[in-house]
C-alpha positions as CSV (number, residue, x, y, z in Angstrom):
1,X,-20.7,20.4,8.6
2,X,-23.2,23.0,8.1
3,X,-25.5,21.3,5.5
4,X,-25.8,18.2,8.4
5,X,-29.4,18.3,10.2
6,X,-28.4,17.0,13.6
7,X,-31.2,16.2,16.1
8,X,-31.7,19.7,17.8
9,X,-31.1,18.0,21.3
10,X,-27.5,16.8,20.7
11,X,-24.7,18.8,22.2
12,X,-22.4,20.8,20.6
13,X,-18.7,21.4,21.8
14,X,-15.4,22.7,20.7
15,X,-12.8,19.7,20.2
16,X,-11.1,22.1,23.0
17,X,-13.8,21.9,25.4
18,X,-14.5,17.9,25.3
19,X,-10.4,17.0,25.4
20,X,-8.2,17.2,28.7
21,X,-5.0,17.3,26.4
22,X,-4.4,18.2,22.3
23,X,-0.9,18.2,21.2
24,X,2.0,16.8,19.3
25,X,5.1,14.8,20.6
26,X,8.7,15.0,20.0
27,X,11.0,14.5,17.3
28,X,12.7,11.2,18.4
29,X,16.4,9.8,18.4
30,X,15.8,6.3,16.6
31,X,17.8,3.5,17.8
32,X,18.6,0.5,16.0
33,X,18.6,-1.7,19.1
34,X,15.4,-2.8,21.0
35,X,14.7,-0.2,23.4
36,X,12.1,0.2,26.2
37,X,10.7,3.4,24.6
38,X,9.0,3.3,21.7
39,X,8.3,6.3,19.0
40,X,4.4,6.2,17.4
41,X,4.7,7.6,14.0
42,X,2.2,8.5,11.1
43,X,2.7,4.7,9.6
44,X,1.3,3.6,12.9
45,X,-1.9,5.3,12.7
46,X,-4.5,3.5,9.9
47,X,-7.8,2.1,9.5
48,X,-8.9,3.9,12.7
49,X,-6.0,2.4,15.1
50,X,-2.6,2.5,15.9
51,X,-0.5,-0.4,15.7
52,X,2.7,-0.2,18.1
53,X,4.4,-2.8,15.9
54,X,5.0,-0.4,13.2
55,X,6.6,2.1,15.8
56,X,10.4,2.6,16.0
57,X,12.7,2.1,18.9
58,X,13.5,5.5,21.1
59,X,17.1,5.6,22.5
60,X,16.9,8.2,25.3
61,X,13.6,7.3,27.5
62,X,14.3,10.3,29.7
63,X,14.2,12.8,26.8
64,X,10.3,11.8,26.2
65,X,7.6,14.6,26.9
66,X,5.5,13.3,29.8
67,X,2.5,14.8,28.0
68,X,3.4,12.7,24.8
69,X,3.1,9.4,26.3
70,X,-0.1,7.4,25.2
71,X,-2.5,6.6,27.3
72,X,-5.3,3.9,27.0
73,X,-8.5,5.4,25.1
74,X,-6.2,8.5,23.6
75,X,-7.1,9.3,19.9
76,X,-4.3,10.2,17.5
77,X,-4.2,11.9,14.4
78,X,-1.7,12.5,12.1
79,X,-0.6,15.9,11.8
80,X,1.8,15.8,8.7
81,X,2.7,13.8,6.1
82,X,1.6,13.6,2.4
83,X,-1.2,10.9,1.9
84,X,-1.5,10.2,5.7
85,X,-2.2,13.7,7.2
86,X,-5.7,13.6,9.0
87,X,-5.8,10.1,9.7
88,X,-7.2,9.3,12.8
89,X,-6.7,5.8,14.8
90,X,-7.5,5.1,18.6
91,X,-4.4,3.9,20.9
92,X,-5.5,0.7,22.9
93,X,-2.8,0.1,25.6
94,X,-1.3,-3.3,24.8
95,X,-0.3,-5.5,27.5
96,X,3.6,-4.5,27.6
97,X,5.8,-3.1,29.5
98,X,7.2,-0.6,27.2
99,X,6.5,3.1,27.2
100,X,5.1,4.3,24.2
101,X,4.9,7.9,22.8
102,X,4.0,9.9,19.8
103,X,6.5,11.5,17.6
104,X,6.5,15.3,16.1
105,X,4.0,13.9,13.2
106,X,1.5,12.6,15.3
107,X,-1.2,14.6,17.7
108,X,-3.2,13.4,20.8
109,X,-6.6,13.9,21.5
110,X,-7.5,12.9,25.0
111,X,-11.4,12.5,25.5
112,X,-12.5,13.8,28.6
113,X,-14.2,11.1,30.7
114,X,-18.0,11.0,30.8
115,X,-18.3,13.6,28.1
116,X,-17.2,12.1,24.8
117,X,-16.6,8.3,24.4
118,X,-13.1,7.5,22.8
119,X,-14.1,5.1,20.6
120,X,-17.1,7.6,19.3
121,X,-14.7,10.5,19.1
122,X,-12.1,8.0,17.2
123,X,-15.3,7.4,14.6
124,X,-16.5,11.1,14.4
125,X,-13.0,12.3,13.7
126,X,-12.9,9.5,11.0
127,X,-15.9,10.2,9.2
128,X,-16.1,12.2,5.7
129,X,-17.1,15.7,6.6
130,X,-14.9,15.8,9.6
131,X,-12.1,15.0,7.5
132,X,-13.1,17.5,4.9
133,X,-12.5,19.9,7.6
134,X,-9.3,18.9,8.4
135,X,-8.2,19.4,4.9
136,X,-9.2,22.8,5.3
137,X,-7.1,22.9,8.6
138,X,-3.5,22.2,6.7
139,X,-0.9,24.6,6.0
140,X,2.6,24.7,4.7
141,X,5.0,25.4,7.2
142,X,8.4,26.5,7.4
143,X,10.1,23.7,6.4
144,X,7.9,23.2,3.4
145,X,6.1,20.6,5.0
146,X,2.0,20.4,5.2
147,X,0.9,20.5,8.5
148,X,-2.3,19.9,10.7
149,X,-3.4,23.4,12.3
150,X,-3.2,22.2,16.2
151,X,-5.4,26.0,16.7
152,X,-7.9,25.2,14.1
153,X,-8.3,22.1,15.3
154,X,-9.0,22.9,18.8
155,X,-12.0,25.4,17.9
156,X,-13.4,22.7,15.1
157,X,-16.9,22.5,16.4
158,X,-18.4,18.8,16.9
159,X,-22.0,17.6,17.3
160,X,-22.7,14.3,19.6
161,X,-25.6,13.0,21.6
162,X,-25.5,11.5,25.1
163,X,-22.7,9.5,26.5
164,X,-24.7,6.0,26.3
165,X,-25.8,6.9,22.6
166,X,-22.2,7.3,21.6
167,X,-21.1,4.2,23.2
168,X,-23.9,2.2,21.6
169,X,-23.0,3.7,18.4
170,X,-19.3,3.1,18.7
171,X,-20.2,-0.3,19.4
172,X,-22.2,-1.1,16.0
173,X,-19.5,0.4,14.2
174,X,-16.9,-1.6,15.9
175,X,-18.8,-4.8,15.3
176,X,-17.7,-4.0,11.1
177,X,-14.3,-2.9,12.1
178,X,-13.8,-6.2,13.3
179,X,-14.9,-8.0,10.2
180,X,-12.7,-6.2,8.4
181,X,-9.7,-6.4,10.6
182,X,-10.6,-10.2,10.4
183,X,-10.5,-10.3,6.8
184,X,-7.6,-8.1,6.5
185,X,-6.0,-10.5,8.7
186,X,-6.7,-13.1,6.5
187,X,-5.2,-11.5,3.6
188,X,-2.0,-11.0,5.5
189,X,-1.7,-14.6,6.1
190,X,-2.4,-15.3,2.5
191,X,0.3,-13.0,1.5
192,X,2.7,-14.5,3.6
193,X,1.9,-17.8,2.5
194,X,2.2,-16.4,-1.4
195,X,5.9,-15.2,-0.3
196,X,6.8,-18.6,0.5
197,X,5.2,-20.2,-2.4
198,X,7.2,-17.8,-4.4
199,X,10.3,-18.4,-2.5
200,X,10.0,-22.1,-2.8
201,X,8.7,-22.1,-6.7
202,X,11.4,-19.3,-7.6
203,X,14.2,-21.9,-6.0
204,X,12.9,-25.7,-6.4
205,X,10.4,-25.4,-9.2
206,X,7.7,-28.4,-9.9
207,X,9.0,-31.7,-10.5
208,X,7.5,-32.1,-14.1
209,X,7.9,-36.0,-13.4
210,X,5.3,-36.1,-10.4
211,X,1.5,-35.5,-10.4
212,X,-0.8,-34.6,-13.3
213,X,1.3,-31.3,-14.4
214,X,-1.5,-30.8,-16.8
215,X,-3.1,-29.2,-13.8
216,X,-1.7,-26.5,-11.2
217,X,-2.9,-29.0,-8.3
218,X,-0.4,-31.8,-10.2
219,X,3.1,-32.0,-9.5
220,X,5.1,-31.6,-6.6
221,X,7.8,-29.1,-5.7
222,X,11.5,-30.8,-6.4
223,X,13.2,-31.7,-3.0
224,X,15.8,-29.2,-1.3
225,X,18.7,-29.0,-2.7
226,X,19.9,-30.3,0.7
227,X,18.1,-33.3,-0.2
228,X,18.9,-33.8,-3.6
229,X,21.7,-32.0,-4.9
230,X,22.0,-33.8,-7.7
231,X,19.1,-32.4,-9.1
232,X,20.6,-28.4,-9.2
233,X,23.5,-26.3,-10.3
234,X,25.2,-23.2,-9.1
235,X,24.5,-19.7,-10.5
236,X,25.1,-16.4,-9.9
237,X,21.3,-16.6,-8.3
238,X,22.2,-19.4,-6.2
239,X,21.4,-23.1,-6.7
240,X,18.7,-23.6,-9.4
241,X,17.5,-26.9,-10.9
242,X,19.7,-28.1,-13.6
243,X,16.7,-27.9,-16.3
244,X,16.8,-24.2,-15.7
245,X,18.7,-21.1,-17.1
246,X,19.6,-17.6,-16.4
247,X,18.9,-15.4,-19.1
248,X,19.2,-11.6,-19.4
249,X,15.9,-9.9,-19.6
250,X,17.1,-8.1,-22.7
251,X,18.1,-11.2,-24.7
252,X,14.4,-12.8,-24.3
253,X,12.0,-9.6,-24.9
254,X,12.0,-6.1,-26.4
255,X,12.0,-3.4,-23.7
256,X,10.7,0.0,-24.7
257,X,10.4,3.5,-23.3
258,X,7.6,5.7,-23.8
259,X,6.6,8.8,-24.4
260,X,8.5,12.1,-23.6
261,X,6.1,14.8,-22.1
262,X,6.7,18.2,-22.1
263,X,7.0,19.0,-25.6
264,X,3.6,18.0,-26.8
265,X,3.1,17.6,-30.5
266,X,1.2,20.8,-32.4
267,X,0.7,19.6,-35.7
268,X,-2.3,19.4,-37.5
269,X,-2.3,16.0,-37.8
270,X,-1.8,15.5,-34.4
271,X,-3.3,12.2,-32.6
272,X,-4.5,12.3,-29.1
273,X,-3.7,9.1,-27.3
274,X,-4.1,8.0,-23.2
275,X,-0.8,7.1,-21.7
276,X,0.2,5.2,-18.7
277,X,1.9,7.0,-15.8
278,X,3.6,5.7,-12.9
279,X,0.8,6.2,-10.7
280,X,-1.5,3.8,-13.0
281,X,1.2,1.0,-12.6
282,X,0.5,-0.4,-9.1
283,X,2.1,-3.5,-7.3
284,X,0.3,-6.3,-9.5
285,X,-2.6,-4.0,-10.8
286,X,-3.6,-1.0,-12.8
287,X,-5.3,2.0,-11.0
288,X,-6.7,3.2,-14.4
289,X,-9.1,5.7,-12.3
290,X,-7.5,8.5,-14.0
291,X,-5.7,8.0,-17.5
292,X,-4.2,11.0,-18.9
293,X,-4.2,12.3,-22.8
294,X,-1.4,13.1,-24.6
295,X,-0.7,14.4,-28.5
296,X,1.7,12.5,-30.7
297,X,2.4,12.4,-34.4
298,X,0.3,9.6,-36.0
299,X,4.0,7.7,-37.1
300,X,4.6,7.4,-33.4
301,X,1.3,5.7,-32.3
302,X,2.6,2.4,-33.3
303,X,5.7,2.6,-31.5
304,X,4.4,3.5,-28.0
305,X,1.0,1.4,-28.4
306,X,0.8,-1.2,-25.7
307,X,-0.4,-4.8,-26.6
308,X,-2.5,-7.4,-24.4
309,X,0.7,-9.1,-22.5
310,X,3.1,-6.7,-22.1
311,X,4.5,-6.3,-19.0
312,X,4.8,-2.7,-17.6
313,X,7.6,-1.9,-15.2
314,X,8.2,1.4,-13.6
315,X,11.1,3.1,-14.2
316,X,11.3,4.9,-10.4
317,X,9.7,6.6,-7.6
318,X,9.3,5.3,-4.4
319,X,11.7,2.3,-3.5
320,X,8.3,0.1,-3.7
321,X,7.3,1.3,-7.0
322,X,10.5,0.3,-8.6
323,X,10.2,-2.3,-11.1
324,X,6.4,-3.3,-10.6
325,X,5.6,-6.0,-13.1
326,X,1.9,-5.6,-14.2
327,X,0.3,-7.3,-17.3
328,X,-1.5,-4.6,-19.4
329,X,-4.7,-6.4,-20.0
330,X,-6.2,-4.0,-22.8
331,X,-8.0,-2.3,-20.6
332,X,-8.2,1.1,-22.4
333,X,-8.2,1.2,-26.5
334,X,-5.3,2.7,-27.9
335,X,-3.4,3.2,-24.5
336,X,0.4,3.9,-24.7
337,X,2.9,4.5,-22.0
338,X,4.8,7.3,-20.5
339,X,8.7,7.4,-21.0
340,X,8.8,6.6,-17.0
341,X,7.1,3.2,-17.4
342,X,9.0,0.5,-19.7
343,X,7.0,-1.6,-21.9
344,X,8.4,-5.0,-21.6
345,X,7.1,-7.5,-24.8
346,X,8.2,-10.8,-23.8
347,X,9.2,-13.8,-26.3
348,X,6.7,-15.9,-25.2
349,X,8.3,-19.3,-26.6
350,X,10.9,-18.6,-23.9
351,X,9.0,-16.1,-21.0
352,X,5.6,-16.4,-20.1
353,X,4.4,-12.1,-19.3
354,X,2.7,-13.4,-16.1
355,X,5.7,-15.6,-15.1
356,X,8.0,-12.5,-15.7
357,X,5.4,-10.1,-13.4
358,X,5.7,-12.9,-10.5
359,X,9.6,-13.0,-11.0
360,X,10.1,-9.2,-10.9
361,X,7.9,-8.6,-7.3
362,X,10.0,-11.6,-6.2
363,X,12.5,-11.1,-3.6
364,X,15.1,-12.0,-5.8
365,X,13.8,-9.3,-8.4
366,X,13.2,-6.6,-5.5
367,X,16.5,-7.0,-4.6
368,X,18.1,-6.5,-8.0
369,X,16.2,-3.3,-8.6
370,X,17.1,-2.0,-5.3
371,X,20.8,-2.9,-5.6
372,X,21.0,-1.5,-9.0
373,X,19.1,1.4,-8.7
374,X,20.3,4.9,-8.8
375,X,19.3,6.4,-5.4
376,X,18.4,9.6,-3.7
377,X,16.4,10.3,-0.3
378,X,13.2,8.1,-0.7
379,X,13.8,7.7,-4.1
380,X,15.5,5.4,-6.8
381,X,15.3,5.0,-10.8
382,X,17.1,2.1,-12.9
383,X,17.3,2.7,-16.7
384,X,16.6,0.9,-19.6
385,X,20.4,-1.2,-19.7
386,X,20.2,-2.4,-15.8
387,X,16.3,-3.4,-17.0
388,X,17.7,-5.3,-19.9
389,X,20.7,-7.1,-17.6
390,X,18.0,-8.1,-15.1
391,X,18.5,-11.8,-15.0
392,X,15.5,-14.1,-15.2
393,X,15.4,-17.3,-13.9
394,X,13.7,-19.5,-16.7
395,X,12.3,-22.9,-16.6
396,X,10.4,-24.6,-19.7
397,X,7.5,-23.1,-20.5
398,X,4.8,-25.8,-19.4
399,X,7.0,-25.3,-15.9
400,X,6.3,-21.8,-16.0
401,X,2.3,-22.1,-16.4
402,X,2.3,-24.3,-13.4
403,X,4.4,-21.9,-11.2
404,X,2.0,-18.9,-12.3
405,X,-1.2,-20.7,-11.6
406,X,-0.5,-21.5,-8.3
407,X,0.5,-18.1,-7.4
408,X,-2.5,-17.0,-9.1
409,X,-4.7,-19.5,-7.2
410,X,-3.4,-17.6,-4.1
411,X,-4.0,-14.4,-5.4
412,X,-7.4,-15.3,-6.4
413,X,-8.2,-15.8,-2.7
414,X,-6.8,-12.2,-1.7
415,X,-8.6,-10.7,-4.4
416,X,-11.9,-12.0,-3.3
417,X,-10.8,-10.9,0.6
418,X,-10.4,-7.6,-0.9
419,X,-13.7,-7.3,-2.4
420,X,-14.7,-8.4,1.6
421,X,-13.2,-5.3,2.9
422,X,-14.4,-2.9,0.2
423,X,-18.1,-4.1,1.0
424,X,-18.0,-4.0,4.6
425,X,-16.1,0.1,4.5
426,X,-19.1,0.6,2.2
427,X,-21.4,-0.1,4.8
428,X,-19.2,0.9,7.6
429,X,-19.6,4.5,5.5
430,X,-23.2,4.3,5.4
431,X,-23.7,3.5,9.0
432,X,-21.3,6.1,10.2
433,X,-23.9,8.9,7.9
434,X,-26.6,7.1,9.4
435,X,-25.4,7.1,12.9
436,X,-23.2,10.0,13.5
437,X,-25.6,12.4,12.1
438,X,-28.5,10.8,14.2
439,X,-30.4,10.3,11.1
440,X,-31.1,6.8,12.3
441,X,-31.8,6.5,16.1
442,X,-30.4,3.9,18.4
């Protein structure tokens, strides 16, 4: 932060001088049943705010340390946890009689009123330059868990204007936050709509005798099984339209494992090829910001090479990564895949790749992968035999096309909103740099 030229009249204080309290909570005893006491964990702290609905019920109200009970205007800082450490959120008390407290993974910073505005402090701690400082304060604790040093945080020096200027700045930044939150609410709404559509489309499908089925707008859902049982048949996946079949994925596609890393080929004829890892295959999209390269024999290239339309499915990792189905669109020329990413090449006369990707992401697909996976703590994996036995509801190609087009329409709306969020986040980042450093006066 030393390279930032703050206005000379701005205050300079350590965190310990502008907060009444800075400390963590306790390790809670979770309850499966509703309770009047809720533990706020690191998952609750996101996007500059704290979501109480993501908290977990706590068994014993009397065991909660009074200092860990949240008060309106507290700033929460994630003090442990890979990928979330240093994340900051403002606690705004809900209209709720329950008691909310932070667990041992979250630190409370309680601002001193009249000295530092809570909303301003929340924005300041969220800034890129302060976040870079917080990264330096991390250490590996006795349990091999990365932790944020409380003592270093207390000594962190912050620069800030008078309280009225702080409030004006926080209000400007909050305006952009509100836009982001409203857009996120719309994304959540469309995501819920999509889940409902998938449930309907993968149980009732499209009545191909109604409307203009040459368009994704044409054709209606079949009547429900309760209203028209004669249109359905019972299968291992439940009631499905009579025209549909349950097919095993291995019977209607070619499934291939990828390059095994660790013994890189060193022959003089070695070929360098880019390859996809589990981290590249996200839920419905590819993250190609970092694509690694490996050396393999020239004779192996054809075996591992990806073709446009291949469906990429993860062998394992976190539960949310298992069996992800993402379409390869030829984004990287000559790209191959690692052995932890399966390549599924559908027989397109029977199965459209995009349809398979949506099916694997449906509740049916996710249930199969979780129920049939080999599981350890927070991790799961599937093998090629299990993937080959993955049951797929197969309709006619025309019906598959209409189903996926309807789902793609909703995905298109979500993608546009996500672009709006990215744009507003860039706007906010620019405003933070200008306003929180005094470059632009308010």
